[in-house]
Steps between C-alpha positions, in 0.01 A plus 500: 500500500775751599693427169225674290522835685747776563611440856626857523144625458374616845152359438627155385745487788234582756243260344747204495582580869137481586454173312779351698361621830153371421631156425724480799258641744147386390189603691193310589286801416613559145721390212607688193748434222575670160429346170792329337486707190444835679624573850304825506173306511430288806230259586386484866253333732401618845284330764209675648561679832394316817182590683337632189267365226810446283661257747619183336469640149784498242502804270719527191610810320755679285763754586643726232832670600596817319832545326586756773437262780556537796468879455149466356229282643359177333146436387278222637225289340300223659409191302296298754146616574489628852221743557739784610684586174408472139687233299734593211482861591776710644396576855544825693713470816743737668777254409406491132573711192177690568677678793863546404533776757464243788747248360841460671804350320578290806175305454498174310266247339493329847398827665230559237351156546479543878327827445257337243399236761442779756280696252266207423264528803490881485205700366528571119371856526446519124870451415586405140473126443326438841198291561262478808359143504321369808702296741314185418576541127860569581524196714353282224765640263773429749389133503493486120841665470668199650392266220755606244694795371308712247565445129701790355772574246751260339567145596826603672314758700229251584760248615655757731159587644413133558832452690431803711150376567618160621747669738237735637249219537749306719526803737152653495262398795154371411223754446313536843139415507258797516331551839168519305550167344198265495706194594290271714582489874591138505759547214650787698535281810638218292766737359589629845542136622730428209702813581527391862614158412755643248635726780543201733664299236746795432576536867559126568528304169643166633228432749182650367378176347549321828322747724169306526703190623716697737221676689382286806125420523471661842652836395273798562417636153348821626651802317548816696381826347854644468661175371572477126349182338840360399626494862250233607670192352835629620374548857348148493825359387678685777258361757550145366880540512477640856283198602745251346798667658319485839436130459865441403626695800279301741626168366861623512458621868349159608794315353750730661332463844525118480870517410570736789314283752686180396832692529409613853409157621823361353702770679329430836562128463872561430535717805329237716738235379800713565380581858434131559850400400653769722297385797605140448867592481480720818326231708759221419257282318659561173780234554252242618290560198794474274629166666146349479489566137 
């Protein structure tokens, strides 16, 4: 790529520097790379900002860098329907070529993409290229945006967009369900149970399948109000281990007591024998006893 351009050109030098930085330090929130045949034109994708109707969405677009870059701002165009900006239309942002008076040469493609994500949930206020869809419509578009990259341009451009889409899809969280969803209550409860089971499995993978066998039958399964659901099997396992350790300690103590008693009896008998021998010797019966034997 670098061989095709004059590396002494300030714009080319700056763009190649940003390409290297983008590849060596990728972000989960966006990805952008220039076309192979034209480094002044970039394809990008951003993921929708969290806690908004765009969350989980993947939005593709184009960036056109001017020949005077970075001293003049780029232009931006969205390609994925999103409900906030028109598609295939240059949008008006303070970081775009519509407002060159706001642009700073120290800004970069990375800076511009971060700003674009921040602009998505803001009010359009009639700006050029802006839309004002309802939140439900934007959320539906966010879900649809995950299916595939939009079809646009040459096969080489499309290939780059597809690669960017696969990368972003691997990083983007799922689109959260709307609070006004008509999902039946039993399905919601089932989903919550699955999430709880998944959390338990994540916390304790080796034993989660054995929990029903490890919990004793006489364990109190009452769940306190302030106890998280996943702590119940762990507490039951702790009680069982404590019970088993108590039984083991009792058996060990009984065996130790018997050994100590036998040792004490043996010691007493040895002392008595020694005293008896000393008494026999002192009374003079020791010699008679020895002769009789």
